[in-house]
C-alpha positions in Angstrom: 113.4 362.5 158.2 116.7 364.1 166.4 120.2 366.1 172.4 120.9 369.0 173.9 123.0 370.7 171.3 122.3 370.6 167.7 121.3 370.6 172.2 122.5 373.8 172.9 118.9 374.5 173.2 116.2 373.8 170.6 117.1 370.7 169.0 113.7 371.4 167.3 113.7 368.1 165.6 110.6 367.1 166.8 112.6 364.2 166.7 115.6 365.7 168.0 115.2 368.9 169.7 115.6 371.0 172.6 114.6 374.5 172.0 112.2 376.6 170.2 112.0 377.4 166.7 110.8 380.7 165.1 110.2 380.2 161.5 106.6 380.0 160.4 106.0 383.5 159.5 106.2 384.2 155.7 105.5 387.2 153.9 105.0 385.5 150.6 101.9 383.6 151.3 99.5 382.8 148.5 96.9 385.7 147.9 96.3 385.7 144.2 93.1 384.5 142.8 94.0 385.1 139.3 96.4 382.0 139.0 95.8 378.4 137.0 95.4 375.2 139.0 99.2 374.6 138.3 100.2 378.2 139.2 98.6 378.0 142.4 99.9 374.7 143.8 103.1 375.8 142.6 102.9 379.0 144.7 101.9 377.0 147.8 104.9 374.9 147.4 107.1 377.9 147.2 105.0 380.2 149.3 102.9 378.3 151.6 99.1 378.1 152.0 99.0 380.9 154.6 101.3 382.0 157.6 100.2 379.6 160.1 102.3 376.9 161.7 99.4 374.4 161.9 99.1 373.6 158.1 101.1 370.8 156.5 100.7 372.7 153.3 103.4 375.0 154.5 106.2 372.8 155.0 107.8 373.1 151.6 107.9 376.8 151.5 109.8 377.1 154.8 113.1 375.1 153.4 115.0 378.2 152.2 115.0 380.2 155.3 115.5 377.0 157.4 118.7 376.1 155.5 120.4 379.3 155.3 122.5 379.7 158.3 123.7 383.1 156.8 127.0 383.1 158.4 129.5 380.6 159.9 128.0 379.3 163.4 129.8 377.1 165.9 128.2 373.9 167.5 130.5 373.7 170.5 131.8 370.2 169.9 135.1 371.0 168.4 138.5 368.9 169.0 142.1 369.2 167.8 142.6 367.7 164.4 145.4 367.8 161.7 146.3 370.4 159.3 145.6 372.3 157.2 142.7 372.9 159.8 143.8 372.1 163.3 140.6 372.8 165.0 137.3 373.7 163.6 135.6 376.8 165.3 132.7 377.8 163.1 130.9 376.8 159.7 127.9 377.7 158.0 125.9 377.3 155.0 125.2 380.7 152.9 122.6 380.6 150.2 123.1 383.1 147.3 120.6 381.4 144.7 117.9 379.2 144.5 116.1 377.8 141.3 113.3 375.8 141.8 111.8 373.3 138.9 108.2 371.8 139.0 107.3 368.5 137.4 103.6 368.3 137.6 101.6 365.0 136.9 97.9 364.8 136.8 95.8 361.8 138.0 92.7 362.6 136.4 91.6 366.1 137.6 91.6 365.1 141.0 95.3 364.6 142.1 98.4 366.8 141.2 101.8 365.1 141.9 104.6 367.6 142.0 108.1 366.5 142.0 109.9 369.6 143.3 113.7 370.0 142.6 115.6 372.7 144.2 119.0 373.9 143.2 120.8 375.9 145.6 124.0 377.8 145.0 126.2 379.5 147.5 129.2 379.0 149.8 130.4 377.2 152.9 132.2 379.6 155.2 134.4 377.8 157.5 136.4 379.3 160.1 139.3 377.3 162.1 142.8 377.4 163.5 145.7 376.0 161.9 149.5 376.0 162.2 149.5 376.1 166.0 146.8 378.5 166.5 146.6 380.9 163.5 142.7 381.8 163.0 141.8 381.8 159.2 138.8 381.4 157.2 137.8 379.9 153.8 134.9 380.1 151.7 133.8 377.0 149.8 131.5 377.5 146.9 128.9 374.7 146.2 125.8 373.5 144.6 123.1 371.2 146.3 120.2 369.7 144.4 117.2 368.9 146.9 114.2 366.9 145.7 110.7 366.6 147.4 107.4 365.2 146.4 104.0 367.1 147.3 100.7 365.7 146.1 97.7 368.0 145.9 94.0 366.6 145.9 90.9 368.5 144.6 88.5 369.4 147.4 86.0 371.6 145.6 85.2 372.8 142.1 85.1 376.4 142.7 86.3 379.0 140.1 89.2 379.8 142.2 91.9 377.5 142.3 93.0 378.6 146.2 89.5 376.9 147.1 90.2 373.8 145.1 93.2 372.1 146.2 94.9 371.1 149.5 98.1 369.0 150.4 97.2 365.4 150.3 100.8 363.7 150.7 104.4 365.2 151.3 107.5 363.6 151.3 110.8 363.9 153.0 113.3 366.1 151.5 116.4 364.4 149.8 119.5 366.1 148.5 123.3 366.0 148.1 126.0 368.5 146.8 126.5 368.1 142.9 129.6 370.6 143.0 132.3 370.5 143.8 131.7 366.9 144.5 128.7 364.6 144.2 127.8 364.2 147.9 126.8 360.5 147.6 130.0 359.5 145.8 131.7 360.2 149.0 129.3 359.7 151.9 125.6 358.7 151.8 123.0 358.3 154.5 121.0 354.9 154.2 118.7 354.9 157.1 117.6 357.2 160.0 115.9 355.8 163.0 114.2 357.6 165.8 113.5 356.2 169.2 111.5 357.9 171.9 111.9 357.9 175.7 114.5 355.0 175.8 112.4 352.5 174.0 114.5 349.9 172.2 112.2 349.8 169.4 112.3 352.5 166.7 109.3 354.8 166.8 110.0 355.8 163.2 112.3 354.5 160.4 113.2 356.5 157.5 114.9 354.4 154.7 117.2 355.8 152.2 119.1 356.5 150.0 116.2 358.0 148.3 114.1 359.6 151.5 112.0 361.5 149.1 110.1 358.2 148.2 108.7 357.9 151.8 105.2 359.8 151.7 103.0 361.1 154.7 99.3 361.4 154.2 97.9 364.7 155.8 95.7 364.5 158.7 93.1 366.5 156.8 92.6 363.5 154.4 92.6 360.8 157.2 96.1 360.0 157.3 98.6 359.8 160.4 100.3 363.0 159.2 104.1 363.7 159.4 105.8 362.2 162.4 104.8 363.7 165.7 106.5 364.4 169.2 105.1 365.9 172.6 106.9 368.4 174.6 109.2 366.9 177.3 110.1 363.7 175.0 113.4 362.1 174.9 114.5 361.3 171.4 117.2 359.2 170.1 118.4 359.5 166.5 120.5 357.2 164.8 122.0 357.9 161.5 123.4 355.1 159.3 125.8 355.9 156.6 128.2 354.4 153.9 131.4 356.4 153.4 134.2 355.9 151.0 136.8 357.9 153.1 138.7 356.5 156.3 138.4 359.8 158.2 135.4 360.0 160.3 132.5 362.2 158.5 130.8 365.1 160.2 127.3 364.3 160.6 125.0 367.2 161.9 121.6 368.0 163.0 120.5 371.4 161.8 117.3 373.6 162.8 116.0 376.9 161.6 116.4 380.0 163.1 114.6 380.5 166.3 115.2 382.9 169.3 118.7 381.9 169.9 119.7 382.1 166.2 120.9 379.2 164.0 121.8 376.2 165.5 123.5 373.2 164.8 124.7 369.8 166.7 127.0 367.2 165.9 126.2 363.4 166.1 128.6 361.0 167.8 130.0 358.1 166.0 128.6 354.7 167.6 130.1 352.0 165.7 131.9 351.3 162.4 132.5 348.4 160.3 134.2 347.8 156.9 137.6 348.6 155.4 136.5 350.8 152.5 133.7 351.4 152.2 132.9 352.1 155.7 129.6 351.5 157.5 128.9 354.1 160.2 126.3 354.7 162.6 126.0 358.0 164.4 123.5 358.8 167.5 122.4 361.8 169.4 119.9 362.1 172.5 117.6 365.4 172.2 115.3 366.6 174.9 112.2 368.2 173.5 111.8 371.6 175.3 108.9 371.7 177.7 107.9 374.9 176.1 108.7 374.2 172.7 106.2 376.3 170.3 103.7 373.5 168.9 103.4 373.4 165.3 104.9 371.9 162.1 108.6 372.0 161.5 111.5 370.6 159.2 114.5 368.9 160.6 117.6 368.7 158.5 120.6 366.2 158.7 123.6 366.5 156.9 126.6 364.3 156.3 129.8 366.1 155.2 133.0 364.4 154.4 135.8 365.5 156.9 138.0 367.2 154.2 135.0 369.1 153.4 135.4 371.0 156.6 139.2 370.4 157.4 140.7 370.8 154.2 141.3 374.0 152.4 141.0 372.6 149.0 137.9 374.1 147.2 137.5 371.1 145.3 136.9 369.1 148.4 133.4 369.2 149.6 130.8 366.6 149.4 127.5 366.5 151.5 124.4 364.3 151.8 121.3 365.8 153.3 118.0 364.7 154.4 115.0 366.8 155.7 112.2 365.4 157.5 108.8 367.1 158.4 107.6 366.9 162.2 105.0 368.2 164.3 105.2 369.3 168.3 102.0 368.7 169.8 100.7 370.8 172.8 
């Protein structure tokens, strides 16, 4: 699952990036040896295999930190609009609660498929000007449900589960708001394309709307692993959406906290067809920072309806979200 902003600087999307990310150090790594096999694989999903950025096993455990803006942040691509918010200054997702559900399916005693469902609650803090220059803010409560599939494969038959299981395959993250509005009922991402270094042919295509059905086999088990990019590459990302509303949606790329804080960058509308529903293509060019820290990361893209961020009605908030794991090479 992408300029120089969301290129202001990191754009750590290995697909889309221009700065450096700090986010692999975790204090909740798995250390207990007194766990059942199922308890152990669940603990890897929530806490990681260890504190290294090099293991694909750790990707799912980074999500809570990655996605929590903590406060309203600006993305430096604002413009005058209509009331009740004339111009958006800052907005951000604040996570106040996370509930994780695991559905584990066994294939013999060699594979464990875990369908991970995270229910996130919190507020979106929105700061903007209205009525000719009055700065105001609003907090919109939300609930988002995220889905990801992680498959573990047995590598040993030790009495200790920590020696027996490693991540075999991992999917993209797929989610949407369920409260106050169902995200996909208003705006839905249907495809994401990633082009590298000016090529006219996409290097990666991620097909939706159920992006979590796309699995990556880890390098440990002979697969290609997650999408990989090199420092210095120029990446163009295109996001295809279907929207039920005439006002242009707010499509943005998010990356985790780094040296420069939390960051986000807005995509530019490239084309539109249809007259309700509206079929839109958004794009952005990212330059991967030449000193970008190597390792494994998650890239996040959201599509929010315009009224989610520019209307003070608390019942109007709809967001569709995709998370794509990626690797930055040396």
